C-alpha positions, 0 to 999 in steps of 0.5 A: 362373724363375716358376711361370707360366713353368713352366706355360706351357712346352709341353714341361712341359704335355705331360708326364704328370708334372703329374698326381699318381701313386703312386710306385714303385721304378721311377718316381720324382719326383726333384729334383737340384741342380747340373745345369748340367754334369758329374755332375748333368747326366749323372745328370738325363738318365740318370734321365729315360731310366730313366722318372723325373720329373726336375727338374734344378736350376741356378744360372744362368737360361741353364743352365735355359733350355738344359736345358729346350730339351733337353726336361728339366724345369729350375728355377733354384735358387741354393744361396747364396740362401734366396729362390732355394731357396724359389722353386726348391722351389715351381717343382719342386713345380708340376712334380711335382704337389706330390710328391717321392720323391728329393732328390739334393744334388749342387750343390757346388764346390771352393775350392783353396788352402792354409789360411793363404791362405784368407780368411774370405770364401772359406771362408764362400762354400765352406760357403754352397754346399756345406753351408748351402744344401744343409742348407736345401734338405734341411730344407725338403723333409723334410715333402714327402719324408715323404709319399712311399712310398719317400723318399730323400735322396742326398748327393753327397759326396767321397773328401775327405769321408773323408780330408784333402788338401793345398791342398784344406782348404776343400773338405775341411772342407765335405765333412767337415761334410756327412758329419757332418750326413748321418750325424746326419740318418740317425739322426734319420730312422731312425723314418721311411721316408726313407733317407739315403745318401752317394755318395763319388766320387774323380776323375770326368770333369767341369767340377769342375777348371775351376770350381775354377780360377775359385774359386782365381783369385778368392780366392787371392793366389798371387803373395804366398804362400809356396806360389807354386811349388806353386800354379804347378804346380796352375795348369798342371794346371788348364789341362791336359786330362790325366786324374788316375789312376783317373779314371772317367766320370760314369756311375760316379756315376750307377750308385751313385745309381741303386742308392741310389734302387732299393734297398729298403734302400740303403747308408749309403755308396757308394764310387766309384773305387779311391782312395775304396775304398782310403782309405775302408778305411784311414780305417775301419781306422785308427779301429778300430785307432788306427793 
């Protein structure tokens, strides 16, 4: 999507968001990535209902068009493509009048498979989306965020950014990396107004399982792996509609995101779902006690 496409779109021209206005805790200018479905899509709609100016970024042009037809501001932004990131930022700032108060880095996917079955290409692709693209988008927007009165960077991480899980090594590694980058960024921005928070969900109702299946079939040669029996069971779970234990709806994540936006002193971390609370406590306790 080009800048001219945005300016000529009737549903954008009619929105008062194009006129610069002072940010408040109640009305913010927000960019959120990964909005084609799941947490990003739900959160974008809810934040818009709350009265915020929301720009929902998607990787595919058809998803951008669908969201715009639903009345949302939307831009194309592919985290694997630096050119797309630059253009997505430009299009976003046209919509927001050159301002941004909140960046929500939600775009990500999970690459399943045993470590020994992961090719270099599969691991690079996982990090390209979940770490490198997110990092580039964030660093390109820091100067813009510094001009906001209440700036926020909100990273959607995972319980698997706290603990490891078999056959999720690529995703675990990417989320551990995101956690480390985010904690360091928070320290480096401590002398500014920018507040940096991590949201760490456990199992959430979304398209995550479907997207993980696609990544698995693309990069893992299950038939030639010694893990074939476990892979077959995993494929059955991919095809199943059965929820994992303790699964919560997308709204549970949105509520924590909203807290991070509205709080004058947001927390460094927000846990979502019982597994995250339990494993987060265990992780902290084990570091303190060495057990």
